C-alpha positions in Angstrom: 0.1 0.0 0.0 1.2 3.5 -0.8 2.5 5.7 2.1 0.1 8.2 3.7 0.5 11.5 1.8 2.1 14.4 3.8 -1.0 16.6 3.8 -3.0 13.8 5.3 -0.5 13.1 8.0 -0.8 16.7 8.9 -4.5 16.5 9.3 -4.1 13.4 11.4 -1.4 15.2 13.6 -3.7 18.2 14.0 -6.5 15.9 15.2 -4.3 13.9 17.4 -3.1 17.1 19.3 -6.8 18.0 19.8 -7.4 14.6 21.4 -4.5 14.9 23.6 -5.6 18.4 24.7 -9.1 17.1 25.8 -7.4 14.2 27.5 -5.3 16.4 29.7 -8.3 18.4 30.9 -8.6 18.2 34.7 -12.1 16.9 34.4 -10.7 13.7 32.9 -8.6 12.9 36.0 -11.6 13.6 38.2 -13.8 11.2 36.1 -11.1 8.5 36.5 -11.2 8.6 40.2 -15.2 8.6 40.0 -15.2 5.6 37.9 -12.6 3.8 40.1 -14.8 4.5 43.2 -18.0 3.7 41.2 -16.8 0.1 40.1 -15.7 -0.8 43.6 -19.2 0.2 44.9 -18.0 3.4 46.7 -19.3 5.7 44.1 -20.1 9.3 44.7 -22.8 9.5 42.0 -24.0 7.4 39.0 -21.9 7.6 35.9 -23.6 8.6 32.6 -22.5 7.4 29.2 -23.7 8.3 25.8 -22.6 5.6 23.3 -22.1 7.3 20.0 -21.1 4.2 17.8 -24.7 3.9 16.3 -25.0 7.7 15.4 -21.4 8.7 14.9 -22.2 9.7 11.3 -24.4 12.4 12.7 -21.8 14.1 14.6 -18.5 13.5 12.7 -17.2 16.3 10.2 -16.7 15.4 6.6 -13.7 13.1 6.0 -10.6 14.9 4.7 -8.5 11.8 4.2 -8.5 9.5 1.3 -5.8 7.0 2.0 -7.4 3.9 3.7 -5.3 3.8 6.7 -5.5 7.6 7.2 -9.3 7.6 6.8 -9.5 4.8 9.5 -7.3 6.7 11.8 -9.3 10.0 11.1 -12.6 8.5 11.8 -11.3 6.9 15.1 -9.9 10.1 16.5 -12.8 12.2 15.1 -15.2 9.9 17.0 -13.5 10.6 20.4 -13.3 14.4 19.7 -16.9 14.8 18.6 -18.5 12.8 21.3 -16.6 15.0 23.8 -17.4 18.2 22.1 -21.1 17.2 21.3 -22.4 15.9 24.7 -19.4 15.6 27.1 -20.7 12.6 29.0 -18.5 10.6 31.6 -16.3 8.7 29.1 -12.5 9.6 29.4 -10.9 11.0 26.4 -7.8 8.6 26.2 -4.4 10.0 26.0 -3.5 7.1 23.7 -4.3 5.8 20.2 -5.9 2.3 20.4 -5.1 -0.5 18.0 -7.2 -3.7 18.6 -5.6 -7.1 17.9 -7.1 -8.4 14.6 -8.7 -12.0 15.4 -10.5 -14.1 13.0 -12.5 -17.3 13.8 -13.9 -20.3 12.1 -16.4 -21.1 14.7 -16.9 -24.8 15.3 -16.1 -25.4 11.6 -19.6 -24.5 10.5 -20.1 -21.8 7.8 -22.5 -19.3 9.0 -24.6 -17.1 6.6 -26.7 -14.1 7.0 -29.0 -12.4 4.5 -29.1 -8.6 5.0 -31.8 -6.3 4.3 -31.1 -3.9 1.2 -31.3 -1.1 3.6 -31.2 -0.7 7.3 -29.9 -3.0 10.0 -32.3 -6.2 9.5 -30.9 -9.5 8.7 -32.0 -13.1 8.5 -30.0 -16.1 9.8 -29.7 -18.9 7.3 -29.4 -22.0 9.6 -26.5 -24.2 9.0 -28.7 -27.0 10.3 -32.3 -27.3 11.5 -32.2 -30.0 14.2 -29.3 -31.3 16.3 -29.3 -34.9 15.2 -28.1 -33.2 11.9 -26.0 -30.5 13.3 -23.9 -32.1 16.1 -21.8 -34.3 13.9 -20.8 -31.3 11.9 -19.1 -29.4 14.9 -15.4 -29.5 15.2 -13.1 -27.3 17.3 -13.0 -23.6 16.2 -10.0 -22.3 14.6 -8.9 -18.9 16.1 -6.4 -16.9 14.0 -4.5 -13.9 15.3 -4.0 -11.6 12.2 -0.6 -10.4 13.2 0.4 -8.7 9.9 -2.9 -6.7 9.8 -2.7 -5.7 13.4 1.0 -4.7 13.2 0.6 -2.9 9.9 -2.1 -0.6 11.4 -0.1 -0.1 14.6 3.1 0.8 12.6 1.3 3.4 10.4 -0.1 4.8 13.5 3.2 5.1 15.2 4.7 6.6 12.3 2.2 9.4 12.0 1.1 9.9 15.6 3.3 8.1 17.9 5.2 11.2 19.2 1.8 12.8 20.2 -0.4 9.9 21.2 1.3 6.5 22.3 0.0 3.6 20.2 -1.4 1.0 22.6 -2.6 -2.5 21.7 -5.9 -3.6 23.1 -8.0 -6.8 22.9 -11.6 -6.1 22.0 -12.5 -9.7 20.9 -14.2 -10.7 24.1 -16.6 -7.7 24.3 -19.4 -9.7 22.5 -18.0 -13.2 21.8 -18.6 -14.9 25.1 -22.3 -15.4 24.4 -23.2 -19.1 24.0 -26.8 -18.6 23.1 -25.9 -16.0 20.3 -23.7 -18.7 18.9 -26.5 -21.2 19.0 -28.7 -18.8 17.0 -26.0 -18.1 14.6 -25.8 -21.8 13.9 -29.4 -23.0 13.7 -31.7 -19.8 14.0 -33.9 -18.9 16.9 -37.0 -20.9 16.1 -35.0 -23.9 15.9 -33.1 -23.2 19.1 -36.4 -22.9 20.9 -37.7 -26.2 19.4 -34.5 -28.1 20.2 -34.9 -27.3 24.0 -38.3 -29.1 23.8 -37.7 -32.1 21.4 -34.0 -32.7 21.7 -33.1 -31.6 25.3 -30.2 -33.9 25.8 -28.7 -32.9 22.4 -29.3 -29.1 23.2 -27.3 -29.6 26.3 -24.5 -31.2 24.3 -24.5 -28.3 21.9 -24.3 -25.8 24.8 -21.5 -27.8 26.4 -19.6 -27.9 23.0 -19.9 -24.1 22.6 -19.0 -23.4 26.2 -15.9 -25.6 26.1 -14.9 -24.0 22.8 -15.2 -20.5 24.4 -13.1 -21.6 27.2 -10.4 -23.0 24.8 -10.5 -19.6 23.1 -9.6 -17.9 26.5 -6.7 -20.3 26.9 -5.6 -19.6 23.4 -5.6 -15.8 23.9 -3.8 -16.4 27.1 -1.1 -18.6 25.4 -0.6 -16.1 22.6 -0.3 -13.2 25.1 -3.4 -11.7 23.5 -5.4 -11.5 26.7 -4.6 -8.1 28.2 -5.5 -6.4 31.5 -8.7 -4.4 31.0 -8.9 -2.6 34.3 -8.5 1.1 33.2 -10.0 3.0 30.3 -11.3 -0.1 28.8 -14.7 -0.9 27.4 -16.7 -3.9 28.7 -20.3 -5.0 29.0 -22.7 -3.1 26.8 -21.6 0.3 27.2 -19.6 0.4 30.5 -16.1 0.9 31.5 -13.6 -1.2 33.5 -11.6 1.2 35.8 -10.8 -1.2 38.7 -8.1 -1.5 41.5 -9.6 -5.0 42.4 -8.1 -6.5 39.3 -5.7 -8.2 38.9 -5.8 -9.6 42.2 -2.9 -8.9 44.6 -0.3 -11.6 44.4 -1.4 -12.7 41.0 1.0 -13.4 38.2 -0.3 -10.4 36.3 -0.1 -8.1 39.4 3.6 -8.9 39.3 4.1 -8.0 35.8 3.5 -11.4 34.2 1.0 -12.6 31.7 -2.6 -11.9 32.2 -5.3 -14.8 32.4 -9.0 -14.4 32.2 -9.4 -14.1 36.0 -7.5 -11.0 35.9 -10.0 -9.4 33.6 -13.5 -8.1 33.3 -15.8 -10.4 31.1 -19.2 -9.7 29.4 -21.9 -12.3 29.1 -25.4 -11.8 27.7 -28.2 -14.1 26.5 -30.5 -11.8 24.6 -31.7 -14.7 22.6 -33.4 -16.6 25.5 -36.0 -14.1 26.4 -38.7 -16.3 25.0 -38.2 -19.2 27.4 -39.4 -19.5 31.0 -37.3 -19.1 34.1 -37.2 -22.8 34.7 -36.0 -23.5 31.1 -33.4 -20.7 31.5 -32.1 -22.4 34.6 -32.0 -25.7 33.0 -30.7 -25.0 29.5 -28.7 -21.7 29.8 -27.6 -20.8 33.3 -25.2 -23.8 33.8 -23.0 -22.8 30.9 -22.9 -19.0 31.8 -22.0 -20.0 35.5 -19.1 -21.9 34.1 -18.0 -19.0 31.9 -18.5 -16.3 34.7 -16.2 -18.3 37.0 -13.3 -17.5 34.3 -13.5 -13.8 34.9 -12.5 -11.6 37.8 -15.5 -9.4 37.4 -18.6 -9.8 35.2 -21.0 -7.5 33.4 -24.2 -9.3 32.6 -26.8 -8.5 29.9 -27.5 -6.1 27.0 -31.2 -5.6 25.8 -32.8 -8.8 27.5 -35.1 -8.1 30.4 -33.3 -9.9 33.4 -35.9 -9.6 36.1 -37.7 -12.9 35.4 -34.4 -14.8 35.6 -32.8 -13.0 38.6 -34.1 -15.1 41.6 -33.3 -18.6 40.3 -30.3 -18.0 38.1 -28.5 -14.5 37.5 -28.4 -13.7 41.3 -26.1 -16.8 41.7 -23.9 -15.7 38.8 -20.2 -15.8 40.0 -18.2 -12.6 40.2 -21.2 -10.5 38.9 -20.5 -6.7 39.4 -22.9 -5.1 37.0 -26.2 -6.1 35.3 -27.9 -4.5 32.3 -31.5 -3.0 33.2 -32.8 -2.6 29.7 -35.9 -0.6 28.6 -37.8 -4.0 28.7 -36.7 -4.8 32.1 -39.0 -4.2 35.2 -36.9 -1.5 36.8 -38.7 -1.3 40.0 -38.3 -5.0 40.7 -34.6 -5.0 40.0 -34.2 -1.9 42.2 -35.7 -4.0 45.1 -33.7 -7.1 44.1 -30.2 -5.2 43.9 -30.8 -3.4 47.2 -27.8 -3.7 49.3 -26.1 -5.9 46.9 -22.6 -5.9 45.3 -24.1 -5.5 42.0 -24.4 -2.3 40.0 -27.8 -1.3 38.3 -26.6 -0.6 34.8 -29.6 1.4 33.4 -30.1 1.5 29.7 -32.8 4.2 29.2 -35.1 4.0 26.1 -33.4 5.4 23.1 -36.8 6.7 21.8 -36.5 10.1 23.5 -33.4 10.9 21.6 -33.5 8.8 18.4 -37.0 8.7 17.2 -37.6 12.5 16.0 -35.8 15.7 16.0 -37.6 17.4 18.8 -36.5 16.5 22.4 -39.5 16.3 24.8 -37.6 17.5 27.9 -40.6 17.1 30.3 -41.4 13.5 29.2 -37.6 12.7 29.6 -37.2 14.1 33.0 -40.3 12.1 34.2 -38.7 9.0 32.6 -35.4 9.5 34.3 -37.1 10.3 37.6 -38.8 6.9 37.5 -35.5 5.0 37.2 -34.2 7.4 40.1 -37.2 6.3 42.3 -36.4 2.7 41.7 -32.8 3.0 42.7 -32.6 5.8 45.3 -31.3 4.5 48.8 -31.0 0.9 47.4 -28.2 0.4 45.1 -25.3 1.9 43.0 -26.3 2.8 39.6 -25.0 4.0 36.1 -26.9 5.3 33.0 -25.8 4.1 29.6 -27.6 5.4 26.4 -27.3 2.9 23.6 -28.9 2.1 20.2 -29.7 5.7 19.2 -29.5 5.4 15.5 -30.0 8.9 14.4 -30.3 12.3 16.0 -32.4 13.8 13.0 -30.1 16.7 12.8 -30.6 17.8 16.4 -27.2 17.2 18.0 -28.0 19.5 21.1 -30.5 16.8 22.5 -27.6 14.5 23.5 -26.0 17.0 25.5 -29.2 18.0 27.2 -30.1 14.4 28.0 -26.6 14.1 29.6 -27.1 17.2 31.7 -30.6 16.3 32.8 -29.5 12.6 33.7 -26.4 13.9 35.7 -28.6 16.4 37.6 -31.2 13.7 38.7 -28.4 11.1 39.3 -26.5 13.4 41.5 -29.4 13.2 44.1 -29.4 9.5 44.4 -26.6 8.9 46.9 
């Protein structure tokens, strides 16, 4: 590939200096301390995050770079700058440039296929098999591949252009969404077939869940062996929108704490089972929970959940999940019930407000939004630690200011909770 042209290097360096300027603001150090206290259950106030990944095109300036690597770097830095300038939530502007390990996988040796809608986000999974009598014999151990050349090429390009301004730091983002057994089941056989298999092929379904879980454990061991599993206890994303600042990990006396290789128990993990919302609490405990329990034991701290409502599965299953520190309280969850359940616990109430107030139309109904956030505040106040994470907002309809207003309102109400 041709070298990045000098004018585009100049653009990137200008952007990197702006990112560093924001990273050095005194408020960033204050937020780091707040996150550290928050994650060890000593928080001074709930943290507020606005996740921009789904609407970043609304807030990014037009791209000025054409070289593929330069354009990639430009977008990465501009996302950080634009988020800070647009809504200034509790994310920490990093004082480094992040390069993620490129990892590919041939999962269980079965080709997976999706048919996507011509426009929009919709897709249909084409099942590789319809029943487990047919499917189980097809499975073989997954092949995990570290794409070293791709990773190092991007890191080298970033160091060449930005390294004297922003240190280039390698990170592992592979486990953010990968340790999710039921998602893998659906990817293999489709959701309807998954539900049917629990009823008509229960023993084989357990074999499938066991095979997937064992393969995910093997993936963690592979990452450890290759030196790809890194500590994620500072300005690291984990769970569905939260951050990992922690002085509890790695455990004192561990090999990682002494500067050695990290293992999964030194890190945060994220588990979710959005695909199982159609089954009863009893079925969840029988067919899903044992495998998630096994995986949760592999991590030092666990964030559980995404969009699934967790209240129905709390008492019999999720309340017993090892190392659980945060649980997602989605718009479909009974927030009052979960406020009661988490009272006095060591689990943070990770609230996901409905995106409808910000993402459905250009106007921002401030009065309705205040009432909505106050409802969550009433469920939490005096009971448990909480955080607010805005996700799945796909467009701002041209009204960028409502994101800042939503953050300000949520912060103001949240500050009354402790």
